[in-house]
Backbone of each chain as ProteinMPNN parsed JSONL, in Angstrom:
{"seq_chain_A": "QKEVEQDPGPLSVPEGAIVSLNCTYSNSAFQYFMWYRQYSRKGPELLMYTYSSGNKEDGRFTAQVDKSSKYISLFIRDSQPSDSATYLCAMSRGPNTGNQFYFGTGTSLTVIP", "coords_chain_A": {"N_chain_A": [[0.784, -1.309, 0.112], [0.616, 2.212, -1.026], [2.088, 5.178, 0.813], [0.554, 7.453, 0.354], [-2.578, 8.188, -1.185], [-3.823, 8.914, -4.236], [-6.481, 10.057, -6.497], [-5.8, 10.027, -9.951], [-7.457, 11.124, -11.905], [-8.152, 12.016, -15.268], [-9.763, 15.044, -14.455], [-12.298, 16.798, -15.429], [-13.921, 20.031, -15.652], [-16.44, 22.688, -15.842], [-16.057, 26.132, -16.5], [-16.111, 28.116, -13.584], [-17.127, 26.163, -11.874], [-17.277, 24.239, -8.797], [-14.414, 22.739, -7.44], [-13.346, 19.434, -6.086], [-10.594, 18.147, -4.699], [-8.833, 15.237, -3.677], [-7.021, 13.149, -1.307], [-6.165, 10.33, 0.334], [-4.208, 8.85, 3.185], [-1.941, 6.533, 4.888], [-0.436, 6.691, 6.949], [-0.29, 7.42, 10.337], [1.303, 9.279, 11.631], [1.841, 11.532, 9.933], [1.665, 15.018, 10.033], [1.721, 17.263, 8.723], [0.633, 19.008, 5.848], [0.361, 19.406, 2.44], [-0.531, 21.133, -0.434], [0.257, 21.252, -4.049], [0.637, 22.683, -7.076], [1.017, 22.028, -10.465], [2.169, 23.085, -13.54], [2.184, 22.024, -16.656], [5.051, 20.606, -17.978], [6.524, 22.229, -15.962], [7.906, 22.834, -12.653], [6.562, 21.617, -9.486], [4.458, 23.964, -7.72], [3.999, 25.39, -4.584], [0.855, 25.595, -3.06], [-1.041, 25.521, -0.728], [-0.65, 25.215, 2.68], [-1.143, 23.231, 5.709], [-1.4, 22.436, 9.06], [-2.022, 19.773, 11.074], [-5.242, 18.721, 11.903], [-8.325, 20.33, 10.458], [-9.464, 23.361, 8.547], [-8.182, 25.542, 6.087], [-7.946, 28.623, 4.393], [-7.534, 30.377, 1.386], [-8.218, 32.804, -0.546], [-9.622, 31.489, -3.517], [-9.268, 29.018, -2.864], [-9.585, 26.313, -0.584], [-8.127, 24.289, 2.134], [-8.52, 21.249, 3.586], [-8.209, 19.069, 6.316], [-8.467, 15.927, 7.741], [-7.733, 14.167, 10.156], [-8.659, 11.993, 11.643], [-9.872, 10.458, 9.929], [-7.938, 10.192, 8.162], [-7.609, 11.716, 5.713], [-7.541, 14.23, 3.244], [-8.378, 17.261, 1.65], [-8.744, 19.507, -1.39], [-10.331, 22.369, -2.007], [-11.539, 24.266, -4.783], [-12.875, 27.082, -5.636], [-15.258, 28.648, -7.877], [-13.859, 27.915, -10.247], [-11.298, 28.585, -12.472], [-9.965, 28.782, -16.129], [-7.225, 29.047, -15.804], [-6.68, 27.496, -13.83], [-6.208, 24.932, -14.57], [-4.328, 22.348, -14.444], [-1.819, 20.005, -12.765], [-2.627, 18.672, -9.579], [-0.937, 18.245, -6.83], [-0.878, 16.411, -3.781], [0.823, 16.558, -0.724], [2.739, 15.202, 2.137], [4.15, 15.222, 5.424], [5.861, 14.009, 8.443], [7.221, 15.875, 9.837], [9.31, 18.452, 11.274], [12.75, 17.197, 12.016], [12.475, 14.573, 11.466], [13.56, 13.244, 9.531], [13.018, 14.685, 7.494], [11.564, 14.011, 5.288], [9.376, 14.028, 2.455], [5.988, 13.017, 1.382], [4.51, 12.276, -1.466], [1.331, 12.446, -3.372], [0.147, 11.027, -6.515], [-0.984, 12.897, -8.03], [-3.567, 14.639, -9.574], [-4.983, 15.358, -12.532], [-6.343, 18.331, -13.779], [-8.638, 19.897, -15.654], [-10.137, 22.819, -16.663], [-12.663, 23.916, -18.224], [-13.303, 26.596, -20.432]], "CA_chain_A": [[0.076, 0.069, -0.068], [1.196, 3.386, -0.949], [1.799, 5.956, 1.759], [-0.408, 8.41, 0.061], [-3.185, 7.649, -2.436], [-4.472, 10.023, -4.915], [-6.966, 9.765, -7.818], [-5.086, 10.657, -10.924], [-8.234, 11.655, -12.831], [-8.226, 13.188, -15.3], [-10.948, 15.704, -13.855], [-12.666, 17.989, -16.386], [-15.032, 20.74, -15.13], [-16.706, 23.808, -16.52], [-15.5, 27.083, -15.764], [-17.1, 28.512, -12.356], [-17.407, 24.838, -11.194], [-16.555, 23.988, -7.626], [-13.625, 21.275, -7.726], [-12.851, 18.998, -5.017], [-9.553, 16.963, -5.008], [-8.738, 14.408, -2.537], [-5.964, 12.282, -0.828], [-5.945, 9.512, 1.668], [-2.874, 8.296, 3.713], [-2.141, 5.353, 5.738], [0.586, 6.806, 8.047], [-1.034, 8.308, 11.232], [2.356, 10.269, 12.205], [1.821, 12.627, 9.289], [1.187, 16.16, 10.854], [1.844, 18.367, 7.681], [-0.098, 18.559, 4.854], [0.667, 20.407, 1.412], [-1.095, 20.977, -1.903], [1.334, 21.592, -4.897], [-0.003, 22.781, -8.445], [2.099, 21.755, -11.561], [1.677, 23.166, -14.784], [2.699, 21.14, -17.615], [6.57, 20.95, -17.902], [7.095, 23.156, -15.055], [8.035, 22.237, -11.428], [5.445, 21.987, -8.763], [4.563, 25.289, -6.832], [3.326, 25.256, -3.198], [-0.654, 26.224, -3.105], [-1.617, 25.594, 0.491], [0.108, 24.425, 3.733], [-1.834, 22.993, 7.008], [-0.846, 21.669, 10.153], [-2.735, 18.929, 11.934], [-6.629, 18.898, 11.379], [-8.946, 21.705, 10.166], [-9.65, 24.11, 7.341], [-7.215, 26.876, 5.824], [-8.869, 29.232, 3.384], [-6.579, 31.237, 0.791], [-8.833, 33.102, -1.951], [-10.806, 30.76, -4.065], [-8.914, 27.725, -2.393], [-9.675, 25.877, 0.785], [-7.377, 23.047, 2.245], [-9.301, 20.57, 4.699], [-7.602, 18.006, 6.84], [-9.482, 15.045, 8.436], [-6.69, 13.225, 10.512], [-9.251, 10.779, 11.982], [-10.153, 9.486, 8.625], [-6.67, 10.201, 7.097], [-8.093, 12.029, 4.297], [-7.24, 15.599, 2.994], [-9.19, 17.843, 0.258], [-8.444, 20.661, -1.702], [-11.389, 22.824, -2.783], [-11.353, 25.119, -5.64], [-14.242, 27.702, -5.922], [-15.282, 29.536, -9.069], [-12.705, 27.458, -11.089], [-10.95, 29.29, -14.099], [-9.118, 27.894, -17.186], [-5.96, 29.018, -15.481], [-6.583, 26.49, -12.791], [-5.895, 23.875, -15.33], [-2.994, 21.826, -14.019], [-2.216, 18.757, -12.032], [-2.395, 18.977, -8.352], [-0.338, 16.941, -5.86], [-0.877, 16.396, -2.37], [1.966, 15.995, -0.175], [2.69, 15.26, 3.554], [5.281, 14.839, 6.216], [5.912, 13.943, 9.69], [7.588, 17.153, 10.502], [10.894, 18.431, 11.222], [13.529, 16.205, 12.807], [11.85, 13.073, 11.16], [14.335, 12.75, 8.364], [12.573, 15.64, 6.514], [11.057, 13.409, 4.13], [7.866, 14.502, 2.01], [5.465, 11.979, 0.624], [3.716, 13.066, -2.54], [0.414, 11.752, -4.051], [0.395, 10.8, -7.788], [-1.357, 14.019, -8.797], [-4.759, 14.809, -10.11], [-4.928, 16.172, -13.608], [-7.576, 19.06, -13.781], [-9.027, 20.814, -16.735], [-11.278, 23.809, -16.536], [-13.164, 24.354, -19.767], [-14.107, 27.835, -20.862]], "C_chain_A": [[0.91, 1.437, -0.04], [1.051, 4.177, 0.274], [0.628, 7.034, 1.594], [-0.999, 8.065, -1.241], [-4.015, 8.845, -2.934], [-5.196, 9.857, -6.248], [-6.385, 10.574, -8.765], [-5.94, 11.268, -11.904], [-8.191, 11.181, -14.056], [-9.783, 13.831, -14.959], [-11.213, 16.791, -14.893], [-14.014, 18.682, -15.881], [-15.189, 22.161, -15.838], [-16.375, 25.008, -15.854], [-16.733, 27.648, -14.707], [-17.487, 27.544, -11.739], [-16.548, 24.769, -9.79], [-15.713, 22.564, -7.743], [-13.173, 20.776, -6.211], [-11.923, 17.942, -5.353], [-9.325, 16.516, -3.64], [-7.385, 13.557, -2.278], [-6.411, 11.387, 0.211], [-4.581, 9.271, 1.758], [-3.097, 7.339, 4.718], [-1.113, 5.659, 7.017], [0.124, 7.88, 9.105], [-0.223, 9.429, 11.79], [2.544, 11.399, 11.23], [1.267, 13.85, 10.038], [1.107, 17.296, 9.86], [1.183, 18.115, 6.535], [-0.108, 19.783, 3.678], [-0.117, 20.181, 0.272], [-0.113, 21.739, -2.855], [0.263, 21.781, -6.269], [1.304, 22.801, -9.186], [1.594, 21.886, -12.694], [2.706, 22.243, -15.715], [4.21, 21.604, -18.021], [7.077, 21.944, -17.049], [7.31, 22.112, -13.684], [6.89, 22.612, -10.396], [5.525, 23.189, -7.884], [3.433, 25.1, -5.642], [2.01, 26.245, -3.312], [-0.799, 26.566, -1.639], [-0.689, 24.6, 1.348], [-0.783, 24.277, 5.049], [-1.123, 22.21, 7.685], [-1.934, 20.97, 10.996], [-4.277, 18.984, 11.064], [-7.02, 20.303, 11.172], [-9.129, 22.271, 8.76], [-8.634, 25.233, 7.322], [-7.879, 27.256, 4.438], [-7.9, 30.236, 2.707], [-7.336, 31.578, -0.677], [-9.712, 32.205, -2.234], [-10.123, 29.226, -3.482], [-8.974, 27.486, -0.999], [-9.148, 24.316, 1.132], [-8.162, 22.441, 3.633], [-8.487, 19.396, 4.93], [-8.555, 17.24, 7.723], [-8.425, 14.13, 9.176], [-7.338, 12.001, 10.978], [-9.646, 10.028, 10.849], [-8.872, 9.496, 7.797], [-7.092, 10.569, 5.846], [-7.985, 13.796, 4.375], [-7.934, 16.14, 1.465], [-8.626, 19.066, 0.107], [-9.695, 21.281, -2.689], [-11.292, 24.038, -3.718], [-12.83, 25.696, -5.867], [-13.986, 28.571, -7.17], [-14.022, 29.247, -10.113], [-12.466, 28.25, -12.348], [-10.085, 28.461, -14.843], [-7.779, 27.977, -16.831], [-5.562, 28.02, -14.2], [-6.043, 25.159, -13.363], [-4.533, 23.298, -15.123], [-3.146, 20.448, -13.381], [-1.84, 19.214, -10.542], [-2.102, 17.96, -7.53], [-0.41, 17.417, -4.57], [0.458, 16.065, -1.849], [1.999, 16.162, 1.501], [3.837, 14.901, 4.245], [5.232, 14.717, 7.782], [6.215, 15.154, 10.495], [8.953, 17.325, 10.696], [11.599, 17.525, 12.239], [12.964, 15.007, 12.524], [12.477, 12.648, 10.09], [13.863, 13.741, 7.0], [12.122, 15.123, 5.129], [9.639, 13.824, 3.634], [7.279, 13.31, 1.317], [4.302, 12.609, -0.256], [2.641, 11.848, -3.038], [0.892, 11.601, -5.672], [0.135, 12.059, -8.728], [-2.659, 13.824, -9.594], [-4.81, 15.823, -11.233], [-6.353, 17.019, -13.668], [-7.535, 19.898, -15.135], [-10.232, 21.416, -16.578], [-11.615, 24.363, -17.771], [-14.018, 25.507, -19.711], [-15.646, 27.933, -21.272]], "O_chain_A": [[1.735, 1.695, 0.837], [0.007, 4.009, 0.903], [-0.093, 7.403, 2.521], [-0.338, 7.731, -2.224], [-4.713, 9.579, -2.235], [-4.48, 9.497, -7.182], [-6.38, 11.789, -8.566], [-5.392, 11.939, -12.779], [-8.184, 9.956, -14.17], [-10.811, 13.191, -15.177], [-10.34, 17.618, -15.157], [-15.047, 18.032, -15.718], [-14.219, 22.725, -16.343], [-16.389, 24.991, -14.623], [-17.941, 27.624, -14.94], [-18.315, 27.816, -10.869], [-15.385, 25.161, -9.689], [-16.233, 21.495, -8.066], [-12.744, 21.532, -5.34], [-12.214, 16.999, -6.089], [-9.545, 17.191, -2.635], [-6.701, 13.352, -3.281], [-7.157, 11.9, 1.046], [-3.802, 9.385, 0.813], [-4.15, 7.235, 5.347], [-1.05, 4.881, 7.968], [0.141, 9.077, 8.817], [-0.759, 10.394, 12.336], [3.351, 12.268, 11.56], [0.286, 13.601, 10.737], [0.426, 18.274, 10.168], [1.131, 16.942, 6.166], [-0.51, 20.917, 3.938], [-0.392, 19.017, -0.021], [0.323, 22.823, -2.469], [-0.748, 21.094, -6.413], [2.354, 23.33, -8.821], [0.715, 21.124, -13.098], [3.838, 21.887, -15.387], [4.498, 22.761, -18.328], [8.095, 22.539, -17.403], [6.98, 20.926, -13.652], [6.346, 23.715, -10.422], [6.59, 23.442, -7.322], [2.267, 24.741, -5.802], [2.097, 27.439, -3.596], [-0.703, 27.739, -1.277], [-0.147, 23.567, 0.957], [-1.179, 25.358, 5.485], [-0.33, 21.394, 7.216], [-2.729, 21.688, 11.602], [-4.394, 19.231, 9.864], [-6.36, 21.276, 11.537], [-8.903, 21.51, 7.819], [-8.269, 25.798, 8.353], [-8.254, 26.458, 3.58], [-7.389, 31.025, 3.501], [-7.179, 30.909, -1.699], [-10.608, 31.967, -1.424], [-10.76, 28.246, -3.868], [-8.496, 28.301, -0.209], [-9.608, 23.321, 0.57], [-8.352, 23.16, 4.613], [-8.065, 18.729, 3.985], [-9.384, 17.85, 8.399], [-8.294, 13.083, 8.542], [-6.736, 10.942, 10.797], [-9.717, 8.807, 10.985], [-8.806, 8.805, 6.78], [-6.962, 9.791, 4.901], [-8.288, 14.474, 5.357], [-7.956, 15.49, 0.421], [-8.109, 19.71, 1.02], [-9.985, 20.846, -3.803], [-10.814, 24.995, -3.11], [-13.786, 24.997, -6.201], [-12.913, 29.086, -7.485], [-13.358, 30.126, -10.664], [-13.364, 28.517, -13.146], [-9.495, 27.516, -14.319], [-7.008, 27.172, -17.353], [-4.439, 27.841, -13.73], [-5.468, 24.365, -12.619], [-3.595, 23.854, -15.695], [-4.196, 19.806, -13.376], [-0.912, 19.99, -10.316], [-2.78, 16.937, -7.429], [-0.1, 18.555, -4.217], [1.193, 15.323, -2.5], [1.403, 17.072, 2.078], [4.62, 14.19, 3.616], [4.43, 15.466, 8.338], [5.663, 15.452, 11.554], [9.757, 16.463, 10.341], [10.995, 17.152, 13.245], [12.943, 14.241, 13.488], [12.028, 11.626, 9.571], [14.234, 13.593, 5.835], [12.292, 15.719, 4.066], [8.759, 13.946, 4.487], [8.045, 12.594, 0.672], [3.376, 13.294, 0.179], [2.933, 10.654, -3.104], [1.983, 12.064, -6.005], [0.713, 12.302, -9.787], [-2.763, 12.799, -10.269], [-4.699, 17.022, -10.977], [-7.412, 16.395, -13.606], [-6.527, 20.454, -15.572], [-11.273, 20.788, -16.384], [-10.916, 25.21, -18.328], [-15.121, 25.561, -19.167], [-16.131, 29.017, -21.593]]}, "seq_chain_B": "GAGVSQSPSNKVTEKGKDVELRCDPISGHTALYWYRQSLGQGLEFLIYFQGNSAPDKSGLPSDRFSAERTGGSVSTLTIQRTQQEDSAVYLCASSSQWDTQYFGPGTRLTVL", "coords_chain_B": {"N_chain_B": [[13.264, 37.561, -7.312], [15.924, 35.04, -8.521], [14.801, 31.757, -8.969], [14.889, 28.185, -8.162], [17.286, 26.505, -10.371], [17.736, 24.166, -12.987], [19.801, 22.067, -14.842], [20.828, 19.949, -17.447], [18.014, 21.06, -19.196], [16.708, 19.009, -20.926], [17.616, 15.683, -21.43], [18.871, 13.346, -23.525], [20.229, 10.016, -23.594], [22.149, 7.088, -24.355], [21.389, 3.921, -23.392], [23.607, 2.464, -20.691], [25.216, 4.652, -20.539], [26.875, 7.097, -18.499], [25.198, 9.879, -16.64], [25.022, 13.235, -15.863], [23.338, 15.31, -13.63], [22.363, 18.769, -12.902], [21.75, 20.919, -10.162], [20.89, 24.078, -9.183], [20.24, 25.677, -6.409], [18.05, 28.161, -4.726], [19.591, 30.938, -3.624], [21.22, 30.939, -0.331], [19.489, 29.006, 0.677], [19.394, 26.253, 2.69], [18.704, 23.678, 2.564], [18.426, 20.977, 0.361], [16.713, 19.014, -2.069], [16.354, 16.063, -4.042], [14.092, 14.629, -6.354], [12.359, 12.0, -8.251], [10.28, 11.925, -11.019], [7.922, 10.095, -12.519], [5.494, 9.101, -15.208], [2.459, 8.814, -13.785], [3.28, 7.918, -11.402], [3.837, 9.895, -9.424], [5.752, 12.043, -7.214], [8.728, 10.733, -6.465], [10.902, 10.564, -3.794], [14.175, 10.966, -3.597], [16.854, 11.994, -2.371], [17.969, 13.688, 0.4], [19.616, 16.82, 1.222], [21.342, 18.557, 3.674], [22.998, 21.451, 4.15], [26.038, 20.434, 3.385], [25.879, 18.048, 3.782], [24.453, 14.686, 3.596], [21.798, 13.597, 5.264], [19.682, 11.804, 4.547], [19.602, 9.228, 2.556], [17.856, 7.455, 1.648], [16.06, 7.19, -0.558], [17.367, 6.626, -2.909], [17.589, 4.714, -5.737], [19.289, 2.8, -6.533], [22.838, 1.584, -6.242], [23.736, 2.897, -8.543], [23.111, 5.257, -8.639], [24.006, 8.569, -7.306], [24.83, 11.303, -5.404], [25.97, 14.61, -4.744], [26.71, 17.505, -3.162], [28.168, 20.697, -2.922], [29.873, 23.343, -1.246], [27.547, 24.055, 0.098], [25.758, 24.872, -1.806], [25.319, 24.257, -5.119], [24.25, 21.09, -6.43], [24.769, 18.018, -7.599], [23.407, 15.115, -9.394], [24.32, 12.036, -10.055], [23.81, 9.546, -12.467], [24.914, 6.348, -13.204], [25.923, 4.094, -15.718], [23.38, 4.093, -17.047], [19.927, 3.067, -17.28], [16.963, 1.877, -19.124], [14.699, 2.234, -17.417], [15.163, 4.301, -15.951], [14.33, 6.63, -17.227], [13.081, 9.701, -16.856], [11.395, 12.651, -15.28], [13.58, 14.445, -13.232], [13.523, 16.022, -10.481], [14.396, 18.983, -8.74], [14.559, 20.593, -5.501], [14.536, 23.394, -3.102], [14.958, 24.655, 0.101], [14.461, 27.049, 2.799], [13.278, 26.616, 5.127], [12.004, 23.817, 6.57], [9.419, 23.144, 5.609], [8.519, 24.196, 3.425], [9.015, 24.035, 0.151], [10.687, 24.679, -2.828], [10.67, 24.273, -6.129], [12.616, 23.364, -9.006], [12.499, 23.571, -12.551], [12.972, 21.087, -13.587], [14.597, 18.129, -15.095], [14.493, 16.442, -17.976], [14.965, 13.249, -18.549], [15.93, 11.01, -20.956], [16.401, 7.653, -21.76], [17.626, 5.598, -24.198]], "CA_chain_B": [[14.614, 36.682, -7.38], [16.157, 33.76, -9.001], [14.513, 30.68, -8.376], [15.701, 27.06, -8.382], [17.329, 26.256, -11.677], [18.212, 22.953, -13.365], [20.374, 21.831, -16.272], [20.188, 20.437, -18.626], [16.471, 20.783, -19.344], [16.466, 17.642, -21.551], [19.1, 14.914, -21.68], [18.61, 11.947, -23.986], [21.392, 9.223, -23.531], [21.96, 5.847, -24.464], [21.712, 2.841, -22.283], [24.924, 2.231, -20.313], [26.124, 5.786, -20.436], [26.633, 8.079, -17.195], [24.857, 11.271, -16.809], [25.072, 14.38, -14.663], [22.223, 16.477, -13.559], [22.841, 19.699, -11.947], [20.809, 21.775, -9.514], [21.279, 25.376, -8.395], [19.135, 26.14, -5.392], [17.887, 29.426, -4.302], [20.788, 31.429, -2.686], [20.976, 30.907, 0.877], [18.552, 27.919, 1.022], [20.37, 25.301, 3.287], [17.993, 22.366, 2.422], [18.152, 20.461, -1.064], [15.984, 17.696, -2.311], [16.181, 15.365, -5.377], [12.832, 13.702, -6.644], [12.017, 11.716, -9.707], [8.695, 11.994, -11.442], [7.518, 9.239, -13.518], [4.148, 9.002, -15.492], [1.678, 7.95, -13.054], [4.045, 7.502, -10.097], [3.986, 10.779, -8.486], [7.116, 12.247, -6.836], [9.743, 9.811, -5.633], [12.046, 11.216, -3.012], [15.577, 10.372, -3.68], [17.903, 12.216, -1.423], [18.045, 15.05, 0.965], [20.904, 17.371, 1.661], [21.018, 19.835, 4.516], [24.114, 21.843, 4.019], [26.753, 19.704, 2.251], [25.851, 16.496, 3.963], [23.381, 14.06, 3.181], [21.242, 12.806, 6.252], [18.801, 10.861, 4.182], [19.735, 8.813, 1.072], [17.23, 6.276, 1.553], [15.261, 7.008, -1.841], [18.284, 6.334, -4.058], [16.839, 3.278, -5.998], [20.262, 1.665, -6.581], [24.012, 2.038, -6.246], [24.054, 3.506, -9.599], [22.711, 6.604, -8.201], [24.812, 9.231, -6.193], [24.777, 12.789, -5.459], [26.821, 15.378, -3.94], [26.379, 19.011, -3.042], [29.434, 21.439, -2.784], [29.906, 24.876, -0.842], [26.27, 24.297, 0.351], [25.074, 25.247, -3.002], [25.149, 23.408, -6.426], [24.01, 19.783, -6.193], [24.787, 17.219, -8.911], [23.081, 13.898, -9.139], [24.912, 11.466, -11.251], [23.46, 8.104, -12.559], [25.806, 5.74, -13.908], [25.235, 2.858, -16.441], [21.788, 4.39, -17.193], [19.014, 1.89, -18.018], [15.737, 2.525, -19.787], [13.858, 2.569, -16.32], [15.725, 5.616, -15.252], [13.787, 7.585, -17.785], [11.859, 10.379, -15.822], [11.703, 13.909, -14.825], [14.465, 14.579, -12.336], [13.422, 17.459, -9.895], [15.165, 19.388, -7.591], [13.787, 21.562, -4.739], [15.257, 23.785, -2.008], [14.175, 25.157, 1.366], [15.081, 27.628, 3.77], [12.563, 26.111, 6.133], [11.652, 22.35, 6.276], [8.126, 22.836, 5.144], [8.213, 24.924, 2.183], [9.894, 23.736, -0.74], [10.612, 25.557, -4.081], [11.167, 23.365, -7.249], [13.043, 23.803, -10.337], [11.7, 23.107, -13.782], [13.283, 19.758, -13.883], [15.389, 17.647, -16.056], [13.718, 15.321, -18.591], [15.982, 12.236, -19.019], [15.188, 9.703, -21.755], [17.188, 6.678, -21.903], [17.35, 5.001, -25.131]], "C_chain_B": [[14.753, 35.307, -8.16], [15.575, 32.483, -8.295], [15.444, 29.445, -8.634], [15.922, 26.686, -10.096], [17.934, 24.749, -11.705], [18.724, 22.856, -14.851], [20.89, 20.57, -16.228], [18.621, 20.347, -18.587], [15.961, 19.594, -19.775], [17.756, 17.166, -21.793], [18.485, 13.493, -22.239], [20.227, 11.19, -24.166], [21.137, 7.836, -23.88], [22.203, 4.956, -23.418], [23.037, 2.575, -21.899], [25.711, 3.534, -19.958], [25.822, 6.521, -19.103], [26.028, 9.304, -17.583], [24.805, 11.9, -15.696], [24.048, 15.298, -14.515], [22.546, 17.484, -12.614], [21.601, 20.618, -11.341], [21.462, 22.99, -9.017], [20.314, 25.925, -7.69], [19.042, 27.543, -5.182], [19.226, 29.852, -3.253], [20.308, 31.58, -1.01], [19.972, 29.612, 1.705], [19.693, 26.549, 1.586], [19.905, 23.727, 2.969], [18.008, 22.127, 1.051], [17.655, 19.155, -1.116], [16.077, 17.263, -3.573], [14.994, 14.611, -5.247], [12.976, 13.212, -7.928], [10.592, 11.478, -9.819], [8.613, 11.28, -12.449], [6.059, 9.488, -13.828], [3.454, 8.357, -14.503], [2.185, 7.419, -11.691], [4.17, 8.522, -9.024], [5.485, 11.282, -8.266], [7.796, 11.354, -6.02], [10.815, 10.478, -5.067], [13.296, 10.361, -3.344], [16.654, 10.671, -2.717], [17.683, 13.703, -0.889], [19.36, 15.732, 1.669], [20.539, 18.726, 2.739], [22.488, 20.256, 4.729], [24.906, 20.735, 2.968], [26.499, 18.026, 2.507], [24.336, 15.888, 3.556], [22.738, 13.221, 4.237], [20.224, 11.511, 5.845], [18.972, 10.538, 2.774], [19.028, 7.921, 0.728], [16.398, 6.014, 0.316], [16.091, 6.667, -2.947], [17.793, 4.926, -4.558], [18.062, 2.347, -6.424], [21.7, 2.461, -6.427], [24.546, 2.674, -7.468], [23.801, 4.944, -9.579], [23.652, 7.338, -6.983], [24.638, 10.603, -6.616], [25.717, 13.45, -4.47], [26.335, 17.034, -3.923], [27.761, 19.735, -2.288], [29.202, 22.857, -2.322], [28.423, 25.214, -0.365], [25.513, 24.865, -0.65], [24.521, 24.366, -4.026], [24.964, 21.976, -5.696], [24.178, 19.182, -7.631], [24.466, 15.824, -8.617], [23.688, 13.015, -10.361], [24.241, 9.88, -11.23], [24.417, 7.4, -13.535], [25.095, 4.539, -14.553], [23.706, 3.056, -16.563], [21.266, 3.199, -17.769], [17.746, 2.716, -18.219], [14.921, 2.963, -18.601], [14.274, 3.734, -15.534], [15.148, 6.819, -16.007], [12.767, 8.394, -16.938], [12.306, 11.597, -15.865], [12.462, 14.057, -13.668], [13.988, 16.209, -11.722], [14.062, 17.821, -8.879], [14.467, 20.469, -6.734], [14.823, 21.949, -3.554], [14.435, 24.528, -1.19], [15.1, 25.694, 2.262], [14.622, 27.304, 5.118], [12.061, 24.523, 5.774], [10.403, 22.199, 5.462], [7.528, 23.56, 4.034], [9.545, 24.644, 1.42], [9.792, 24.442, -2.179], [11.426, 24.7, -5.014], [11.632, 24.178, -8.436], [12.194, 23.219, -11.168], [11.966, 21.577, -14.062], [14.093, 19.357, -15.207], [14.73, 16.294, -16.67], [14.685, 14.239, -19.117], [15.488, 11.156, -19.719], [16.615, 8.777, -22.043], [16.99, 5.748, -22.963], [17.83, 3.506, -25.057]], "O_chain_B": [[13.782, 34.583, -8.379], [15.878, 32.226, -7.13], [16.539, 29.556, -9.187], [15.001, 26.603, -10.909], [18.481, 24.211, -10.742], [18.211, 23.413, -15.821], [21.352, 20.07, -15.202], [18.089, 19.489, -17.883], [14.978, 19.074, -19.249], [18.736, 17.794, -22.195], [17.795, 12.715, -21.58], [21.176, 11.719, -24.745], [20.005, 7.376, -23.735], [23.105, 5.143, -22.602], [23.787, 2.42, -22.862], [26.691, 3.519, -19.212], [24.679, 6.56, -18.647], [26.243, 9.799, -18.689], [24.584, 11.345, -14.619], [23.921, 16.138, -15.406], [22.998, 17.138, -11.523], [20.635, 20.952, -12.027], [22.552, 22.906, -8.451], [19.503, 26.66, -8.253], [20.044, 28.19, -5.485], [19.68, 29.168, -2.336], [19.315, 32.17, -0.585], [19.818, 29.401, 2.908], [20.594, 26.057, 0.906], [20.649, 22.758, 3.117], [17.594, 23.067, 0.373], [18.047, 18.258, -0.369], [15.867, 18.143, -4.407], [14.77, 13.976, -4.216], [13.636, 13.848, -8.75], [9.858, 10.971, -8.971], [9.205, 11.684, -13.45], [5.346, 9.998, -12.964], [3.832, 7.207, -14.281], [1.564, 6.608, -11.004], [4.53, 8.212, -7.888], [6.357, 10.955, -9.071], [7.429, 11.214, -4.853], [11.665, 10.976, -5.805], [13.279, 9.13, -3.32], [17.337, 9.757, -2.254], [17.318, 14.663, -1.567], [20.0, 15.172, 2.558], [19.693, 19.606, 2.582], [23.209, 19.531, 5.415], [24.393, 20.306, 1.934], [26.784, 17.081, 1.772], [23.334, 16.549, 3.28], [23.078, 12.039, 4.203], [20.007, 10.521, 6.544], [18.617, 11.3, 1.875], [19.241, 7.381, -0.358], [16.024, 4.87, 0.056], [15.514, 6.398, -4.0], [17.62, 4.04, -3.721], [17.819, 1.162, -6.653], [21.773, 3.689, -6.469], [25.733, 2.996, -7.491], [24.247, 5.718, -10.425], [23.953, 6.767, -5.934], [24.387, 11.027, -7.745], [26.167, 12.852, -3.493], [25.603, 17.531, -4.779], [28.255, 19.314, -1.242], [28.398, 23.555, -2.94], [28.023, 26.378, -0.378], [24.479, 25.418, -0.275], [23.44, 23.792, -3.888], [25.435, 21.74, -4.583], [23.792, 19.755, -8.65], [25.087, 15.254, -7.72], [23.498, 13.351, -11.53], [24.176, 9.173, -10.224], [24.656, 7.917, -14.626], [24.035, 4.049, -14.164], [22.912, 2.195, -16.184], [21.867, 2.446, -18.536], [17.474, 3.813, -17.731], [14.405, 4.076, -18.702], [13.686, 4.052, -14.5], [15.382, 7.946, -15.572], [11.785, 7.874, -16.408], [13.406, 11.851, -16.355], [11.758, 13.65, -12.744], [14.082, 17.269, -12.34], [14.343, 16.974, -8.03], [13.762, 21.267, -7.353], [15.687, 21.196, -3.105], [13.371, 25.013, -1.574], [16.187, 25.2, 2.562], [15.279, 27.573, 6.124], [11.776, 24.224, 4.615], [10.288, 21.246, 4.691], [6.334, 23.566, 3.736], [10.701, 24.868, 1.778], [8.663, 24.732, -2.575], [12.607, 24.419, -4.809], [11.228, 25.285, -8.794], [11.279, 22.483, -10.8], [11.17, 20.926, -14.739], [14.218, 20.099, -16.181], [14.491, 15.287, -16.003], [15.189, 14.454, -20.219], [14.681, 10.386, -19.199], [17.672, 9.237, -22.474], [16.091, 4.943, -22.722], [17.604, 2.737, -25.992]]}, "name": "protein", "num_of_chains": 2, "seq": "QKEVEQDPGPLSVPEGAIVSLNCTYSNSAFQYFMWYRQYSRKGPELLMYTYSSGNKEDGRFTAQVDKSSKYISLFIRDSQPSDSATYLCAMSRGPNTGNQFYFGTGTSLTVIPGAGVSQSPSNKVTEKGKDVELRCDPISGHTALYWYRQSLGQGLEFLIYFQGNSAPDKSGLPSDRFSAERTGGSVSTLTIQRTQQEDSAVYLCASSSQWDTQYFGPGTRLTVL"}
């Protein structure tokens, strides 16, 4: 079983739709959760970062962590064609634990104008 | 300011040849990570540097892979006797804090 599972999609939505992206994980020691956006032929860029359970909002993006279910989500409101990219979740046990990050396989999203 | 840069952007090599991939991190970033990204496989952790030392080499897939970092800055990932399964995008990331990584554009390696 992989440490982090993510549905690869592809996901295609009309402009303005609400998008929900999800990851599950198996290691209960994960404390820090991140979402990255990766455009084609570019490196990933950090979108959101949360610690432990709860919600975090940044503009049209909301990251949600449910540690009891080992489930994290990224919601995109009022999706735009410029949101078309691959979204990767990542998680870590935290500092002084080897500094290793575990990534999902990424979900490919297309927002249709 | 300048981000993480990697060179070459593309590399095509023949099976059995050695390749060197270079990463220039953001100035002042003490941590440097190498990842491999294959289609449908996500990011695979290879190695992590703190300064010039590599406290975590657990992700290197075989002894054909090695990496070094000099002067707390530039890092080189070397793959000896390349195999077709080494074909992937190799990504480098640097960080000044353990929780925020900045990625380079990657080197696309194709082994024929």
